[in-house]
N, C-alpha and C positions, 0 to 999 in steps of 0.2 A: 388535432392537426384541420385550419381552416384551408378553405377551395372557396377560389374566386374565379368563377364564369365569365367570359365575357367573349364578342363578337356577331351578337346577334344585331339583326335588322333589317330591312322592306329591301326588297330584291324581287324580281320579275324572275315569271317560270321560266330552265332555265340557265339559270346563271348561280352562281358559285360565293359563298361561304365560310369560312373558317374560324370555327369558336374555340375560346382556349377556359384552360380550365389550370389555375393556376393555384400552386400548394404553398402553405406556408415554413415545412420542412421539405425532408430531402427521402419521401416516400412512396415514386411511384412506380422504383427498381423493385420492391416489393408489394406483395400484393394484389385486388384486381382496382380495378381504373375505368371507368363509362358510361354513354354518356346515357338518359333517360329524355323522354319529351310526353307531355299531354300538354293533347289539344281541348279546348274546352269543350266540356262532357265527355270526353274519355278519361280510363284510366289512364296512369302514367306504364308509359313502358320504357324495355333497355332495348338501344337502340344498336348499343355499339361500345362492342368490350377489350380492353388489354390485357394480360396476364404478366404473373413479373418473368413468364418465360418469352415472351412477345408475342406470343399465340395471339388469335383475336377473335372474336366471332360478331354476326352481325342479325339483327334483322334481314328475313327474308326481301322486304321493304325496298330495304337502302343499299342491296348487295351488287356493288357493281359502281356504284353514283358516292357511299359516303367510306372515308377512309379516317380509322384511330391511329392517334399517332400515339408517342410520347417523347417526350428530350428530357431525360434524367440530371442532364446540368442543371438546367432550369426549371426543373421539379411543372413542369409546364406538359397535363395532356392533351392535346389538339380532336376536332373532332375535321376534315374535310369533306367539305357537305359541294356536291356537283351536280350538274342538273336537276339543281332542285325544282321542286316540284307544287303546287301548292297544297297537296292534301300532306308535304310536310310542312306546314305553319302549324309551331307548337313552341310553348315555355319549353327548352332545353337545361335540364340536367348535369351537371355531370359530381359525380360519387368516388370514395375510394373504400374500400375495406380488404381489413387483413385479417382471415379469421382466427390465424397465430396472436394475435393482440387485442381482440375481439372490437378493434375498430372500426367505425361506418362512418364516414362522413359525406353532406351533400354542402352541397355549392347551392348559392343564390341563383334561380332562372334567369334565365337570358333567352329573350323571344325574338323568333325566327316567323317574320310574316316573309309565305310566298304567292306574289297575285303574277293571279293568270293575264 
């Protein structure tokens, strides 16, 4: 399956962005989808994840500001990012995995830049 991430851009601190991750197939109703980010010189980190049941998890630094969701009909996972901070500046990647099938797919990154 191919994943296509989009929605990045340049915003000022306090503003919002919504990232989208579109899949080439109907997969998001099963497995786990996640958004990761990697800033220059830092390791890639998991930002948010959503499992097949709809349960979500977030890294502490984005709790209360970011929301991950999915639209199974559109085969798309979203990351709504509010109250953005300069430290959120990173390349954001979407990922999908299914332990039962062994599928593990990454989308190309989309750059989010937050100016102070």
